[in-house]
mmCIF file as gemmi writes it, N, C-alpha and C atoms, coordinates in Angstrom:
data_model
loop_
_atom_site.group_PDB
_atom_site.id
_atom_site.type_symbol
_atom_site.label_atom_id
_atom_site.label_alt_id
_atom_site.label_comp_id
_atom_site.label_asym_id
_atom_site.label_entity_id
_atom_site.label_seq_id
_atom_site.pdbx_PDB_ins_code
_atom_site.Cartn_x
_atom_site.Cartn_y
_atom_site.Cartn_z
_atom_site.occupancy
_atom_site.B_iso_or_equiv
_atom_site.pdbx_formal_charge
_atom_site.auth_seq_id
_atom_site.auth_asym_id
_atom_site.pdbx_PDB_model_num
ATOM 1 N N . MET Axp A 1 ? 0.815 -1.204 0 1 0 ? 1 A 1
ATOM 2 C CA . MET Axp A 1 ? 0 0 0 1 0 ? 1 A 1
ATOM 3 C C . MET Axp A 1 ? 0.855 1.264 0 1 0 ? 1 A 1
ATOM 4 N N . CYS Axp A 2 ? 2.094 1.152 0.441 1 0 ? 2 A 1
ATOM 5 C CA . CYS Axp A 2 ? 2.936 2.337 0.567 1 0 ? 2 A 1
ATOM 6 C C . CYS Axp A 2 ? 3.915 2.501 -0.582 1 0 ? 2 A 1
ATOM 7 N N . VAL Axp A 3 ? 3.732 1.755 -1.645 1 0 ? 3 A 1
ATOM 8 C CA . VAL Axp A 3 ? 4.648 1.867 -2.784 1 0 ? 3 A 1
ATOM 9 C C . VAL Axp A 3 ? 3.881 2.417 -3.981 1 0 ? 3 A 1
ATOM 10 N N . PRO Axp A 4 ? 4.587 3.011 -4.917 1 0 ? 4 A 1
ATOM 11 C CA . PRO Axp A 4 ? 3.92 3.516 -6.122 1 0 ? 4 A 1
ATOM 12 C C . PRO Axp A 4 ? 3.32 2.375 -6.949 1 0 ? 4 A 1
ATOM 13 N N . ASP Axp A 5 ? 2.312 2.715 -7.728 1 0 ? 5 A 1
ATOM 14 C CA . ASP Axp A 5 ? 1.614 1.711 -8.535 1 0 ? 5 A 1
ATOM 15 C C . ASP Axp A 5 ? 2.524 1.031 -9.549 1 0 ? 5 A 1
ATOM 16 N N . TYR Axp A 6 ? 3.47 1.765 -10.102 1 0 ? 6 A 1
ATOM 17 C CA . TYR Axp A 6 ? 4.32 1.16 -11.132 1 0 ? 6 A 1
ATOM 18 C C . TYR Axp A 6 ? 5.173 0.025 -10.563 1 0 ? 6 A 1
ATOM 19 N N . LYS Axp A 7 ? 5.511 0.092 -9.281 1 0 ? 7 A 1
ATOM 20 C CA . LYS Axp A 7 ? 6.292 -1.001 -8.685 1 0 ? 7 A 1
ATOM 21 C C . LYS Axp A 7 ? 5.445 -2.257 -8.524 1 0 ? 7 A 1
ATOM 22 N N . ILE Axp A 8 ? 4.188 -2.093 -8.243 1 0 ? 8 A 1
ATOM 23 C CA . ILE Axp A 8 ? 3.298 -3.247 -8.128 1 0 ? 8 A 1
ATOM 24 C C . ILE Axp A 8 ? 3.005 -3.821 -9.509 1 0 ? 8 A 1
ATOM 25 N N . GLU Axp A 9 ? 2.837 -2.96 -10.5 1 0 ? 9 A 1
ATOM 26 C CA . GLU Axp A 9 ? 2.611 -3.425 -11.872 1 0 ? 9 A 1
ATOM 27 C C . GLU Axp A 9 ? 3.831 -4.137 -12.435 1 0 ? 9 A 1
ATOM 28 N N . ARG Axp A 10 ? 4.989 -3.832 -11.907 1 0 ? 10 A 1
ATOM 29 C CA . ARG Axp A 10 ? 6.22 -4.476 -12.352 1 0 ? 10 A 1
ATOM 30 C C . ARG Axp A 10 ? 6.191 -5.982 -12.082 1 0 ? 10 A 1
ATOM 31 N N . ILE Axp A 11 ? 5.491 -6.41 -11.052 1 0 ? 11 A 1
ATOM 32 C CA . ILE Axp A 11 ? 5.416 -7.836 -10.719 1 0 ? 11 A 1
ATOM 33 C C . ILE Axp A 11 ? 4.821 -8.609 -11.887 1 0 ? 11 A 1
ATOM 34 N N . SER Axp A 12 ? 3.726 -8.129 -12.461 1 0 ? 12 A 1
ATOM 35 C CA . SER Axp A 12 ? 3.111 -8.853 -13.578 1 0 ? 12 A 1
ATOM 36 C C . SER Axp A 12 ? 3.976 -8.775 -14.83 1 0 ? 12 A 1
ATOM 37 N N . SER Axp A 13 ? 4.658 -7.662 -15.039 1 0 ? 13 A 1
ATOM 38 C CA . SER Axp A 13 ? 5.548 -7.558 -16.199 1 0 ? 13 A 1
ATOM 39 C C . SER Axp A 13 ? 6.705 -8.544 -16.092 1 0 ? 13 A 1
ATOM 40 N N . ILE Axp A 14 ? 7.245 -8.69 -14.902 1 0 ? 14 A 1
ATOM 41 C CA . ILE Axp A 14 ? 8.351 -9.622 -14.695 1 0 ? 14 A 1
ATOM 42 C C . ILE Axp A 14 ? 7.851 -11.058 -14.831 1 0 ? 14 A 1
ATOM 43 N N . TYR Axp A 15 ? 6.623 -11.325 -14.391 1 0 ? 15 A 1
ATOM 44 C CA . TYR Axp A 15 ? 6.05 -12.662 -14.56 1 0 ? 15 A 1
ATOM 45 C C . TYR Axp A 15 ? 5.978 -13.033 -16.043 1 0 ? 15 A 1
ATOM 46 N N . TYR Axp A 16 ? 5.497 -12.114 -16.875 1 0 ? 16 A 1
ATOM 47 C CA . TYR Axp A 16 ? 5.389 -12.4 -18.301 1 0 ? 16 A 1
ATOM 48 C C . TYR Axp A 16 ? 6.757 -12.472 -18.973 1 0 ? 16 A 1
ATOM 49 N N . LEU Axp A 17 ? 7.728 -11.737 -18.467 1 0 ? 17 A 1
ATOM 50 C CA . LEU Axp A 17 ? 9.088 -11.879 -18.964 1 0 ? 17 A 1
ATOM 51 C C . LEU Axp A 17 ? 9.609 -13.287 -18.665 1 0 ? 17 A 1
ATOM 52 N N . GLY Axp A 18 ? 9.288 -13.801 -17.48 1 0 ? 18 A 1
ATOM 53 C CA . GLY Axp A 18 ? 9.649 -15.171 -17.143 1 0 ? 18 A 1
ATOM 54 C C . GLY Axp A 18 ? 8.98 -16.179 -18.061 1 0 ? 18 A 1
ATOM 55 N N . GLU Axp A 19 ? 7.725 -15.932 -18.412 1 0 ? 19 A 1
ATOM 56 C CA . GLU Axp A 19 ? 7.041 -16.831 -19.351 1 0 ? 19 A 1
ATOM 57 C C . GLU Axp A 19 ? 7.707 -16.805 -20.729 1 0 ? 19 A 1
ATOM 58 N N . ILE Axp A 20 ? 8.111 -15.642 -21.18 1 0 ? 20 A 1
ATOM 59 C CA . ILE Axp A 20 ? 8.775 -15.543 -22.481 1 0 ? 20 A 1
ATOM 60 C C . ILE Axp A 20 ? 10.083 -16.325 -22.46 1 0 ? 20 A 1
ATOM 61 N N . LEU Axp A 21 ? 10.88 -16.127 -21.428 1 0 ? 21 A 1
ATOM 62 C CA . LEU Axp A 21 ? 12.144 -16.856 -21.34 1 0 ? 21 A 1
ATOM 63 C C . LEU Axp A 21 ? 11.913 -18.348 -21.126 1 0 ? 21 A 1
ATOM 64 N N . GLY Axp A 22 ? 10.845 -18.702 -20.426 1 0 ? 22 A 1
ATOM 65 C CA . GLY Axp A 22 ? 10.501 -20.107 -20.25 1 0 ? 22 A 1
ATOM 66 C C . GLY Axp A 22 ? 10.092 -20.755 -21.56 1 0 ? 22 A 1
ATOM 67 N N . CYS Axp A 23 ? 9.381 -20.012 -22.385 1 0 ? 23 A 1
ATOM 68 C CA . CYS Axp A 23 ? 8.991 -20.545 -23.696 1 0 ? 23 A 1
ATOM 69 C C . CYS Axp A 23 ? 10.217 -20.786 -24.576 1 0 ? 23 A 1
ATOM 70 N N . LEU Axp A 24 ? 11.213 -19.953 -24.426 1 0 ? 24 A 1
ATOM 71 C CA . LEU Axp A 24 ? 12.424 -20.121 -25.218 1 0 ? 24 A 1
ATOM 72 C C . LEU Axp A 24 ? 13.307 -21.257 -24.703 1 0 ? 24 A 1
ATOM 73 N N . SER Axp A 25 ? 13.225 -21.559 -23.406 1 0 ? 25 A 1
ATOM 74 C CA . SER Axp A 25 ? 14.144 -22.545 -22.845 1 0 ? 25 A 1
ATOM 75 C C . SER Axp A 25 ? 13.476 -23.851 -22.426 1 0 ? 25 A 1
ATOM 76 N N . ILE Axp A 26 ? 12.32 -23.804 -21.803 1 0 ? 26 A 1
ATOM 77 C CA . ILE Axp A 26 ? 11.719 -25.005 -21.213 1 0 ? 26 A 1
ATOM 78 C C . ILE Axp A 26 ? 10.711 -25.681 -22.133 1 0 ? 26 A 1
ATOM 79 N N . ALA Axp A 27 ? 10.11 -24.971 -23.038 1 0 ? 27 A 1
ATOM 80 C CA . ALA Axp A 27 ? 9.019 -25.534 -23.842 1 0 ? 27 A 1
ATOM 81 C C . ALA Axp A 27 ? 9.442 -26.739 -24.669 1 0 ? 27 A 1
ATOM 82 N N . ARG Axp A 28 ? 10.663 -26.814 -25.065 1 0 ? 28 A 1
ATOM 83 C CA . ARG Axp A 28 ? 11.129 -27.918 -25.905 1 0 ? 28 A 1
ATOM 84 C C . ARG Axp A 28 ? 11.529 -29.15 -25.092 1 0 ? 28 A 1
ATOM 85 N N . ILE Axp A 29 ? 11.786 -29 -23.82 1 0 ? 29 A 1
ATOM 86 C CA . ILE Axp A 29 ? 12.257 -30.105 -22.979 1 0 ? 29 A 1
ATOM 87 C C . ILE Axp A 29 ? 11.277 -31.281 -22.941 1 0 ? 29 A 1
ATOM 88 N N . PRO Axp A 30 ? 9.952 -31.068 -22.775 1 0 ? 30 A 1
ATOM 89 C CA . PRO Axp A 30 ? 9.05 -32.23 -22.783 1 0 ? 30 A 1
ATOM 90 C C . PRO Axp A 30 ? 9.056 -33.002 -24.105 1 0 ? 30 A 1
ATOM 91 N N . ASP Axp A 31 ? 9.316 -32.331 -25.213 1 0 ? 31 A 1
ATOM 92 C CA . ASP Axp A 31 ? 9.389 -33.025 -26.498 1 0 ? 31 A 1
ATOM 93 C C . ASP Axp A 31 ? 10.634 -33.906 -26.588 1 0 ? 31 A 1
ATOM 94 N N . LEU Axp A 32 ? 11.701 -33.482 -25.962 1 0 ? 32 A 1
ATOM 95 C CA . LEU Axp A 32 ? 12.953 -34.222 -26.057 1 0 ? 32 A 1
ATOM 96 C C . LEU Axp A 32 ? 13.076 -35.35 -25.037 1 0 ? 32 A 1
ATOM 97 N N . PHE Axp A 33 ? 12.592 -35.123 -23.814 1 0 ? 33 A 1
ATOM 98 C CA . PHE Axp A 33 ? 12.844 -36.062 -22.723 1 0 ? 33 A 1
ATOM 99 C C . PHE Axp A 33 ? 11.597 -36.717 -22.16 1 0 ? 33 A 1
ATOM 100 N N . GLY Axp A 34 ? 10.445 -36.479 -22.738 1 0 ? 34 A 1
ATOM 101 C CA . GLY Axp A 34 ? 9.21 -37.049 -22.213 1 0 ? 34 A 1
ATOM 102 C C . GLY Axp A 34 ? 8.467 -36.033 -21.364 1 0 ? 34 A 1
ATOM 103 N N . ARG Axp A 35 ? 7.226 -36.352 -21.031 1 0 ? 35 A 1
ATOM 104 C CA . ARG Axp A 35 ? 6.36 -35.392 -20.332 1 0 ? 35 A 1
ATOM 105 C C . ARG Axp A 35 ? 6.408 -35.518 -18.81 1 0 ? 35 A 1
ATOM 106 N N . LYS Axp A 36 ? 6.662 -36.695 -18.312 1 0 ? 36 A 1
ATOM 107 C CA . LYS Axp A 36 ? 6.499 -36.954 -16.884 1 0 ? 36 A 1
ATOM 108 C C . LYS Axp A 36 ? 7.473 -36.157 -16.015 1 0 ? 36 A 1
ATOM 109 N N . TRP Axp A 37 ? 8.755 -36.247 -16.298 1 0 ? 37 A 1
ATOM 110 C CA . TRP Axp A 37 ? 9.74 -35.634 -15.411 1 0 ? 37 A 1
ATOM 111 C C . TRP Axp A 37 ? 9.762 -34.116 -15.471 1 0 ? 37 A 1
ATOM 112 N N . PRO Axp A 38 ? 9.661 -33.481 -16.622 1 0 ? 38 A 1
ATOM 113 C CA . PRO Axp A 38 ? 9.612 -32.01 -16.597 1 0 ? 38 A 1
ATOM 114 C C . PRO Axp A 38 ? 8.408 -31.468 -15.833 1 0 ? 38 A 1
ATOM 115 N N . ILE Axp A 39 ? 7.249 -32.097 -15.985 1 0 ? 39 A 1
ATOM 116 C CA . ILE Axp A 39 ? 6.068 -31.635 -15.247 1 0 ? 39 A 1
ATOM 117 C C . ILE Axp A 39 ? 6.25 -31.878 -13.757 1 0 ? 39 A 1
ATOM 118 N N . THR Axp A 40 ? 6.781 -33.032 -13.38 1 0 ? 40 A 1
ATOM 119 C CA . THR Axp A 40 ? 6.991 -33.353 -11.976 1 0 ? 40 A 1
ATOM 120 C C . THR Axp A 40 ? 8 -32.405 -11.333 1 0 ? 40 A 1
ATOM 121 N N . ILE Axp A 41 ? 9.088 -32.15 -12.014 1 0 ? 41 A 1
ATOM 122 C CA . ILE Axp A 41 ? 10.132 -31.284 -11.457 1 0 ? 41 A 1
ATOM 123 C C . ILE Axp A 41 ? 9.653 -29.844 -11.341 1 0 ? 41 A 1
ATOM 124 N N . THR Axp A 42 ? 9.006 -29.32 -12.377 1 0 ? 42 A 1
ATOM 125 C CA . THR Axp A 42 ? 8.535 -27.938 -12.3 1 0 ? 42 A 1
ATOM 126 C C . THR Axp A 42 ? 7.426 -27.769 -11.266 1 0 ? 42 A 1
ATOM 127 N N . THR Axp A 43 ? 6.589 -28.77 -11.092 1 0 ? 43 A 1
ATOM 128 C CA . THR Axp A 43 ? 5.561 -28.697 -10.048 1 0 ? 43 A 1
ATOM 129 C C . THR Axp A 43 ? 6.199 -28.728 -8.667 1 0 ? 43 A 1
ATOM 130 N N . ALA Axp A 44 ? 7.201 -29.577 -8.478 1 0 ? 44 A 1
ATOM 131 C CA . ALA Axp A 44 ? 7.88 -29.667 -7.184 1 0 ? 44 A 1
ATOM 132 C C . ALA Axp A 44 ? 8.623 -28.373 -6.854 1 0 ? 44 A 1
ATOM 133 N N . ILE Axp A 45 ? 9.164 -27.713 -7.858 1 0 ? 45 A 1
ATOM 134 C CA . ILE Axp A 45 ? 9.844 -26.441 -7.614 1 0 ? 45 A 1
ATOM 135 C C . ILE Axp A 45 ? 8.84 -25.319 -7.401 1 0 ? 45 A 1
ATOM 136 N N . GLN Axp A 46 ? 7.716 -25.371 -8.116 1 0 ? 46 A 1
ATOM 137 C CA . GLN Axp A 46 ? 6.759 -24.272 -8.043 1 0 ? 46 A 1
ATOM 138 C C . GLN Axp A 46 ? 6.021 -24.214 -6.704 1 0 ? 46 A 1
ATOM 139 N N . PHE Axp A 47 ? 5.825 -25.338 -6.053 1 0 ? 47 A 1
ATOM 140 C CA . PHE Axp A 47 ? 5.104 -25.332 -4.781 1 0 ? 47 A 1
ATOM 141 C C . PHE Axp A 47 ? 5.796 -24.479 -3.714 1 0 ? 47 A 1
ATOM 142 N N . PRO Axp A 48 ? 7.109 -24.647 -3.466 1 0 ? 48 A 1
ATOM 143 C CA . PRO Axp A 48 ? 7.749 -23.755 -2.499 1 0 ? 48 A 1
ATOM 144 C C . PRO Axp A 48 ? 7.772 -22.292 -2.929 1 0 ? 48 A 1
ATOM 145 N N . VAL Axp A 49 ? 7.789 -22.056 -4.243 1 0 ? 49 A 1
ATOM 146 C CA . VAL Axp A 49 ? 7.762 -20.677 -4.723 1 0 ? 49 A 1
ATOM 147 C C . VAL Axp A 49 ? 6.409 -20.042 -4.394 1 0 ? 49 A 1
ATOM 148 N N . TYR Axp A 50 ? 5.32 -20.8 -4.542 1 0 ? 50 A 1
ATOM 149 C CA . TYR Axp A 50 ? 4.003 -20.302 -4.144 1 0 ? 50 A 1
ATOM 150 C C . TYR Axp A 50 ? 3.976 -19.934 -2.664 1 0 ? 50 A 1
ATOM 151 N N . ILE Axp A 51 ? 4.502 -20.815 -1.84 1 0 ? 51 A 1
ATOM 152 C CA . ILE Axp A 51 ? 4.528 -20.561 -0.393 1 0 ? 51 A 1
ATOM 153 C C . ILE Axp A 51 ? 5.36 -19.324 -0.093 1 0 ? 51 A 1
ATOM 154 N N . ALA Axp A 52 ? 6.509 -19.186 -0.764 1 0 ? 52 A 1
ATOM 155 C CA . ALA Axp A 52 ? 7.37 -18.026 -0.531 1 0 ? 52 A 1
ATOM 156 C C . ALA Axp A 52 ? 6.697 -16.729 -0.966 1 0 ? 52 A 1
ATOM 157 N N . ILE Axp A 53 ? 5.932 -16.767 -2.056 1 0 ? 53 A 1
ATOM 158 C CA . ILE Axp A 53 ? 5.22 -15.557 -2.488 1 0 ? 53 A 1
ATOM 159 C C . ILE Axp A 53 ? 4.161 -15.156 -1.468 1 0 ? 53 A 1
ATOM 160 N N . ILE Axp A 54 ? 3.476 -16.132 -0.933 1 0 ? 54 A 1
ATOM 161 C CA . ILE Axp A 54 ? 2.442 -15.839 0.067 1 0 ? 54 A 1
ATOM 162 C C . ILE Axp A 54 ? 3.062 -15.211 1.311 1 0 ? 54 A 1
ATOM 163 N N . LEU Axp A 55 ? 4.213 -15.704 1.724 1 0 ? 55 A 1
ATOM 164 C CA . LEU Axp A 55 ? 4.849 -15.238 2.953 1 0 ? 55 A 1
ATOM 165 C C . LEU Axp A 55 ? 5.795 -14.056 2.745 1 0 ? 55 A 1
ATOM 166 N N . SER Axp A 56 ? 6.015 -13.657 1.515 1 0 ? 56 A 1
ATOM 167 C CA . SER Axp A 56 ? 6.978 -12.592 1.225 1 0 ? 56 A 1
ATOM 168 C C . SER Axp A 56 ? 6.484 -11.233 1.689 1 0 ? 56 A 1
ATOM 169 N N . THR Axp A 57 ? 7.396 -10.454 2.259 1 0 ? 57 A 1
ATOM 170 C CA . THR Axp A 57 ? 7.078 -9.077 2.648 1 0 ? 57 A 1
ATOM 171 C C . THR Axp A 57 ? 7.912 -8.066 1.864 1 0 ? 57 A 1
ATOM 172 N N . SER Axp A 58 ? 8.791 -8.554 1.004 1 0 ? 58 A 1
ATOM 173 C CA . SER Axp A 58 ? 9.649 -7.688 0.206 1 0 ? 58 A 1
ATOM 174 C C . SER Axp A 58 ? 9.142 -7.64 -1.233 1 0 ? 58 A 1
ATOM 175 N N . LEU Axp A 59 ? 8.998 -6.454 -1.757 1 0 ? 59 A 1
ATOM 176 C CA . LEU Axp A 59 ? 8.525 -6.297 -3.128 1 0 ? 59 A 1
ATOM 177 C C . LEU Axp A 59 ? 9.544 -6.817 -4.134 1 0 ? 59 A 1
ATOM 178 N N . THR Axp A 60 ? 10.805 -6.61 -3.866 1 0 ? 60 A 1
ATOM 179 C CA . THR Axp A 60 ? 11.855 -7.101 -4.762 1 0 ? 60 A 1
ATOM 180 C C . THR Axp A 60 ? 11.884 -8.619 -4.787 1 0 ? 60 A 1
ATOM 181 N N . PHE Axp A 61 ? 11.789 -9.239 -3.622 1 0 ? 61 A 1
ATOM 182 C CA . PHE Axp A 61 ? 11.781 -10.697 -3.54 1 0 ? 61 A 1
ATOM 183 C C . PHE Axp A 61 ? 10.548 -11.265 -4.235 1 0 ? 61 A 1
ATOM 184 N N . THR Axp A 62 ? 9.415 -10.601 -4.086 1 0 ? 62 A 1
ATOM 185 C CA . THR Axp A 62 ? 8.19 -11.035 -4.754 1 0 ? 62 A 1
ATOM 186 C C . THR Axp A 62 ? 8.341 -10.931 -6.268 1 0 ? 62 A 1
ATOM 187 N N . SER Axp A 63 ? 9.016 -9.905 -6.745 1 0 ? 63 A 1
ATOM 188 C CA . SER Axp A 63 ? 9.246 -9.757 -8.179 1 0 ? 63 A 1
ATOM 189 C C . SER Axp A 63 ? 10.137 -10.876 -8.717 1 0 ? 63 A 1
ATOM 190 N N . VAL Axp A 64 ? 11.165 -11.245 -7.98 1 0 ? 64 A 1
ATOM 191 C CA . VAL Axp A 64 ? 12.039 -12.34 -8.387 1 0 ? 64 A 1
ATOM 192 C C . VAL Axp A 64 ? 11.264 -13.654 -8.405 1 0 ? 64 A 1
ATOM 193 N N . LEU Axp A 65 ? 10.441 -13.878 -7.396 1 0 ? 65 A 1
ATOM 194 C CA . LEU Axp A 65 ? 9.632 -15.095 -7.354 1 0 ? 65 A 1
ATOM 195 C C . LEU Axp A 65 ? 8.62 -15.125 -8.491 1 0 ? 65 A 1
ATOM 196 N N . ALA Axp A 66 ? 8.072 -13.968 -8.851 1 0 ? 66 A 1
ATOM 197 C CA . ALA Axp A 66 ? 7.133 -13.908 -9.978 1 0 ? 66 A 1
ATOM 198 C C . ALA Axp A 66 ? 7.833 -14.293 -11.278 1 0 ? 66 A 1
ATOM 199 N N . PHE Axp A 67 ? 9.085 -13.899 -11.427 1 0 ? 67 A 1
ATOM 200 C CA . PHE Axp A 67 ? 9.865 -14.288 -12.605 1 0 ? 67 A 1
ATOM 201 C C . PHE Axp A 67 ? 9.996 -15.811 -12.662 1 0 ? 67 A 1
ATOM 202 N N . PHE Axp A 68 ? 10.337 -16.435 -11.546 1 0 ? 68 A 1
ATOM 203 C CA . PHE Axp A 68 ? 10.453 -17.891 -11.514 1 0 ? 68 A 1
ATOM 204 C C . PHE Axp A 68 ? 9.108 -18.571 -11.739 1 0 ? 68 A 1
ATOM 205 N N . MET Axp A 69 ? 8.045 -17.97 -11.244 1 0 ? 69 A 1
ATOM 206 C CA . MET Axp A 69 ? 6.708 -18.522 -11.487 1 0 ? 69 A 1
ATOM 207 C C . MET Axp A 69 ? 6.391 -18.527 -12.976 1 0 ? 69 A 1
ATOM 208 N N . GLY Axp A 70 ? 6.774 -17.461 -13.678 1 0 ? 70 A 1
ATOM 209 C CA . GLY Axp A 70 ? 6.551 -17.409 -15.118 1 0 ? 70 A 1
ATOM 210 C C . GLY Axp A 70 ? 7.31 -18.496 -15.862 1 0 ? 70 A 1
ATOM 211 N N . ILE Axp A 71 ? 8.557 -18.714 -15.479 1 0 ? 71 A 1
ATOM 212 C CA . ILE Axp A 71 ? 9.348 -19.77 -16.116 1 0 ? 71 A 1
ATOM 213 C C . ILE Axp A 71 ? 8.742 -21.136 -15.823 1 0 ? 71 A 1
ATOM 214 N N . LEU Axp A 72 ? 8.397 -21.388 -14.575 1 0 ? 72 A 1
ATOM 215 C CA . LEU Axp A 72 ? 7.868 -22.694 -14.193 1 0 ? 72 A 1
ATOM 216 C C . LEU Axp A 72 ? 6.474 -22.935 -14.757 1 0 ? 72 A 1
ATOM 217 N N . HIS Axp A 73 ? 5.722 -21.883 -14.972 1 0 ? 73 A 1
ATOM 218 C CA . HIS Axp A 73 ? 4.382 -22.009 -15.55 1 0 ? 73 A 1
ATOM 219 C C . HIS Axp A 73 ? 4.441 -22.674 -16.916 1 0 ? 73 A 1
ATOM 220 N N . VAL Axp A 74 ? 5.442 -22.319 -17.689 1 0 ? 74 A 1
ATOM 221 C CA . VAL Axp A 74 ? 5.597 -22.897 -19.024 1 0 ? 74 A 1
ATOM 222 C C . VAL Axp A 74 ? 5.848 -24.394 -18.927 1 0 ? 74 A 1
ATOM 223 N N . GLY Axp A 75 ? 6.686 -24.799 -17.994 1 0 ? 75 A 1
ATOM 224 C CA . GLY Axp A 75 ? 6.993 -26.219 -17.848 1 0 ? 75 A 1
ATOM 225 C C . GLY Axp A 75 ? 5.789 -27.052 -17.467 1 0 ? 75 A 1
ATOM 226 N N . ILE Axp A 76 ? 4.922 -26.499 -16.647 1 0 ? 76 A 1
ATOM 227 C CA . ILE Axp A 76 ? 3.757 -27.257 -16.186 1 0 ? 76 A 1
ATOM 228 C C . ILE Axp A 76 ? 2.651 -27.251 -17.239 1 0 ? 76 A 1
ATOM 229 N N . TYR Axp A 77 ? 2.235 -26.086 -17.662 1 0 ? 77 A 1
ATOM 230 C CA . TYR Axp A 77 ? 1.05 -26 -18.501 1 0 ? 77 A 1
ATOM 231 C C . TYR Axp A 77 ? 1.316 -26.337 -19.959 1 0 ? 77 A 1
ATOM 232 N N . ASN Axp A 78 ? 2.476 -26.018 -20.467 1 0 ? 78 A 1
ATOM 233 C CA . ASN Axp A 78 ? 2.789 -26.397 -21.844 1 0 ? 78 A 1
ATOM 234 C C . ASN Axp A 78 ? 2.951 -27.908 -21.944 1 0 ? 78 A 1
ATOM 235 N N . GLY Axp A 79 ? 3.692 -28.49 -21.021 1 0 ? 79 A 1
ATOM 236 C CA . GLY Axp A 79 ? 3.863 -29.941 -21.029 1 0 ? 79 A 1
ATOM 237 C C . GLY Axp A 79 ? 2.568 -30.674 -20.777 1 0 ? 79 A 1
ATOM 238 N N . GLY Axp A 80 ? 1.747 -30.168 -19.869 1 0 ? 80 A 1
ATOM 239 C CA . GLY Axp A 80 ? 0.449 -30.795 -19.589 1 0 ? 80 A 1
ATOM 240 C C . GLY Axp A 80 ? -0.509 -30.679 -20.757 1 0 ? 80 A 1
ATOM 241 N N . TYR Axp A 81 ? -0.506 -29.525 -21.436 1 0 ? 81 A 1
ATOM 242 C CA . TYR Axp A 81 ? -1.379 -29.32 -22.588 1 0 ? 81 A 1
ATOM 243 C C . TYR Axp A 81 ? -1.008 -30.284 -23.713 1 0 ? 81 A 1
ATOM 244 N N . ILE Axp A 82 ? 0.28 -30.414 -23.975 1 0 ? 82 A 1
ATOM 245 C CA . ILE Axp A 82 ? 0.714 -31.332 -25.028 1 0 ? 82 A 1
ATOM 246 C C . ILE Axp A 82 ? 0.361 -32.763 -24.662 1 0 ? 82 A 1
ATOM 247 N N . ASN Axp A 83 ? 0.512 -33.094 -23.391 1 0 ? 83 A 1
ATOM 248 C CA . ASN Axp A 83 ? 0.186 -34.44 -22.919 1 0 ? 83 A 1
ATOM 249 C C . ASN Axp A 83 ? -1.302 -34.751 -23.128 1 0 ? 83 A 1
ATOM 250 N N . VAL Axp A 84 ? -2.171 -33.821 -22.77 1 0 ? 84 A 1
ATOM 251 C CA . VAL Axp A 84 ? -3.606 -34.024 -22.955 1 0 ? 84 A 1
ATOM 252 C C . VAL Axp A 84 ? -3.962 -34.111 -24.439 1 0 ? 84 A 1
ATOM 253 N N . CYS Axp A 85 ? -3.329 -33.284 -25.26 1 0 ? 85 A 1
ATOM 254 C CA . CYS Axp A 85 ? -3.582 -33.332 -26.696 1 0 ? 85 A 1
ATOM 255 C C . CYS Axp A 85 ? -3.203 -34.683 -27.29 1 0 ? 85 A 1
ATOM 256 N N . GLU Axp A 86 ? -2.155 -35.295 -26.798 1 0 ? 86 A 1
ATOM 257 C CA . GLU Axp A 86 ? -1.755 -36.61 -27.294 1 0 ? 86 A 1
ATOM 258 C C . GLU Axp A 86 ? -2.771 -37.671 -26.918 1 0 ? 86 A 1
ATOM 259 N N . TYR Axp A 87 ? -3.39 -37.558 -25.745 1 0 ? 87 A 1
ATOM 260 C CA . TYR Axp A 87 ? -4.371 -38.538 -25.332 1 0 ? 87 A 1
ATOM 261 C C . TYR Axp A 87 ? -5.68 -38.399 -26.098 1 0 ? 87 A 1
ATOM 262 N N . VAL Axp A 88 ? -6.025 -37.182 -26.46 1 0 ? 88 A 1
ATOM 263 C CA . VAL Axp A 88 ? -7.279 -36.946 -27.179 1 0 ? 88 A 1
ATOM 264 C C . VAL Axp A 88 ? -7.083 -37.35 -28.618 1 0 ? 88 A 1
C-alpha cells in the first residue's frame, strides 16, 4: 500500500518476462525427454515458490519469485497441454 503503482505493476511484467524466457528454454524439454519428469520437477519447484510468495514481505523478492513462477508455468502447462492433446 505504501509503494507507487508502477512497482506493483512491475510484478506482472516480470512474470510475463519469465514466461517468455521459459517458452524459449523449457518448452522444448518435454518433447525431447518425455512429459512426466519435466512436469513433476517444475511442479515440485513451483510449490515452495508459491509458499514463498504468500509469505513474502519484500517487493523485490516477490518480483524475483514472480519471474520464476513465469518460467515454471511454461513447464507445467505447456507440457500438460501437449500431454492431454496426445491422449485426445
